[in-house]
N, C-alpha and C positions, 0 to 999 in steps of 0.2 A: 462402575460405570463400564462400560467395557470397554471404549475406546477402539474400535475395531478398525477403525480409517487408520488410527495414531499408529496402531503397531507393527503394518505394515511397512511404515517409514525409516525405521530401526530395527539395528540386530537385538535390543532385549528390550522390554516392556515393562515398566512395574507400575501398577496405579495402587496407592494408598487411601484410605479410605481417611487418613490422619498421622499427620507427620509434622513432629517437632519441628525440621528443616528438609526439603528434600536435598537438599545441597550437602546436611548434615551425613542425612543416610546411605544419599548415596558413593560420597568421600569413605564412611566406614568399611563400603561392602567391597567397592573398589580397588582398595588397600586391604583388605584381609583374603580375595581372591579373587584375584588379576584375571584369573582365564575364566571364570564365569560371569565376569563382567565386560565386555571387548568394548573398543571402542562404537559408539553411539548405541551407550546404552544409556536408559530414560528410566527414571521415575519422578510418578505426577501425584498430586493431591490436589485435592478443591477445600481441603482444609488446615489448613498449615498454622499452627498457634505458636513455633516462634520463630519464625523468619527474620531476615535482615537485608537490609538496603548496604549501598556502600555508605563509607566512613562511620560505618556503625550503627546507622541507623537501624529500628523497630521495622517493620513490615506487619503488617496485620489484616485481615478483610474474614468479611463474616464471613460459616461456611457453605461450602457449597455457589460462590458468589464470584469465585475468582480462582484461576488457575497457578500454585507454583510446579515448573518446569523444571527440571535438573536435567543435562544430556552431559554425558561422559566424553570426552575424546580424548584419542592417546596419540595424536598425531603422529603420520607417519608420511613420506613420500610415497610415489609407486615404487621403486626401488628399495626401500624399507629402509628409509634414512631419516636419523628425526632432523627437524625445522630446524633452521638457523635463532636465535636466540632471539633475534632482534625483531622476528616477523610473529614472536607469540602477542607482540601488544596487538596485533590485529584482532585477535579474538572474540572483544568486545564489541567492536566494529562490525566483525560481521555478521556474530550472532542480532545486534541491532539491527542490521539491513535486513535479514529473515524473517525478522519480527512486526519492521516496518514491511514489508512486504506484500505480507500477511495477513497485518490488519487493516492496512490499505485494501487490500482484495475483499476485508470482510465487510467493511463500511458500504465498500462501492456496489457490493452484492445485498445487502440487507435494507436499504436506505428504505425506510416505509414513506408512502406518500402520507401528506398530511389534508385530512377535509379540506376545500377548501383555498385551497394553496398551488397553483398552476406547478408544474415542471420544473418549467425552466426559473422560476420563482424561489424552486424548494433550496435553499444553503447546498451546497458543495462542501465538503469537507476533506480538509487538508489534511493529511498524513505525513508525520517527517522524524528524521531520528536529529535526536539532541546530544552531540560531542560529549560523550562516548558512547552511553548506551542506556539513555532513555528514550524510548518514544511515545511520541505527542499528537495528541487530535486538536486542530483548532491553536497552540498552546497550551492542552492541559496534558497532562501525564498520564496513561493507559497502562504503560508496561517501564517496567525498572529490567537491569540485565545485571547479576554479577557472577564474573569468571573468579576461581581459585583453583590455584594447583595444588593436588594431590601431595603430602607432605611428600612423599618420596620422587617427586617432579615427572613419574611415571605419563601421565596426563592431567588434561584442566576438568571443572567441572564448570559448565558453564550454566548458571541458574538466572534465572528467568520468574516474574510475580505479574500476572495480566490477566487487568479487571474486566471480568467481563459483564457480569450483570448486578451492580452498586450502585440501589438508585440514590439521590440526593444527601439522603441522612446516613450512608455507608462510607460516604468518599473520605480518603485518612489526611489528605487538606484540601483547601479551598482552590489547589491549582491541579489537583484530578479530575478526573473521568474512568468513563466504562464505557465499552462498548456495546449496552444496553441503553443509557444514556442522550448518544451518538443516532443511534442506528433505529432507536426505538423501537425495538424488537427484540427480545431473549436471542444472545447468542447457541449456537449449539457446540458446546463443551471440545468435542471429538471434531470439527471439521475445522473450527478454529486451530486447535493442537497440531494436526493433520498438515492444517495449510501451514504452520511455522516450520513443524518437522522437516517437512519438504524443503523448503527454501533453505534451510540451515542446512542440509546435505545435501544440495545444489552447492551451495556456494564453498561450503566446504572440502567437497571431491575436486571443485574447479580448484581453489587454493593449494591443498592438496598436489596435483598435478601440476601446477607452477612451481614446484618448491618452494610454498613460501612465500613466492614475488607478491605483492601485493600490486603491482602497476604491471606485469606481465600479466595476472591471473583476470584482472579486468576490477577486482576488487575495488581498487582503489577508485577507478571511475564511477563504479556501483554505490558508493559508501556517497561518494562527494554529490552526488547526481540528490540520495535522499535526504542529506543533509542541511535541514533547518537553519543551523547555527551559523553556516556560512553567508555571509554578507551580514548578518544583524551585530548588534551593537553586545559587548556580554560583560559582564564581571566573574572574572574565575576567581574560587577563594583558592589559594596555592598552599601546597604540603606547607605545614610550618607556621607562619605568619604573611599576613600579607594577601594583599589584592591587587587584580590586574584587571581595567577599566577598557576598555576599546574594541575594535571592529576585527571580527574573524574573520580572514579572509580564503584559508585556505587549510588541509590538511597534505601532510608532506607525505615522503615514503613510507617514512616511520608509524601513522598513524596518528602525527602528532597534530594537536590543531594548531596555525599560525595566526596569530594577534596582532593588530597594529598598535602597541598600546598610543591612548589619548592625548596621555601628558607630553610623552618627547617624538611621539611619531615614528618609534625603531618597533622593528620586528621580533618577535617573541616566540619560543617553539612553545606551547605547554602540554606535557606529557601525561601529569597528573592534576585533575583539580575538580573542583565543582564549581558547574557553569551554569549561571542567573542566564537568561536571553531578557533584556533593559527593554522596555517600552517607554520612548521619548514622548 
């Protein structure tokens, strides 16, 4: 694949016909030769054989039907300073917001009419961000994101797995979907990837210009507006033991999810955990 559109969005772009894990490939190169792999370097494949998601989960997809995308960022402010440590937690949300916007654009543009169904009756699809870093279409997962710090802490790798053209028999779980299943048309991988990278770079540069301040940059507002978790009843599997069940009400200035515990009515801030949207 040439990915002619996507190449123009970033500083370095490498497509691989196969990779065990694009995050691992990018980490190895970025650590061994930092000068050759600058800020906004990208490795992409449509055949990832040993992909992984959050909490050590395996991420697999049939060859040619999904994209594994890894983006290296070396965040510095416009004056060359490193970002405050507390701002780094916003990068999974920043990437999730970028992917949500890109997928929303693809879904809106790619819907094909159904014979005998009037346009007004054709269902519209809701594309949202699930805190902290999944993208959902009508509640079904189309993309997951995994951010990893380089060993020397000189950068962050933002990994994303996006389901492009999986059919019903390819889906890894009953709660997954793909762009093909939603739009009823096969997406152009390059166009989808270019849209994601464009959104990511835009949000990233504004965030850097604001010295990693999510409120001042508008990232907090953007993420909150896209986040379908807010207002939902959720179960949060907390690190270690225990679950928290309650209503997600906000994302705080540090990117943490605010949940009102349904047991005692107390407000809790969640920095990490596996979130499930509950449907009663």
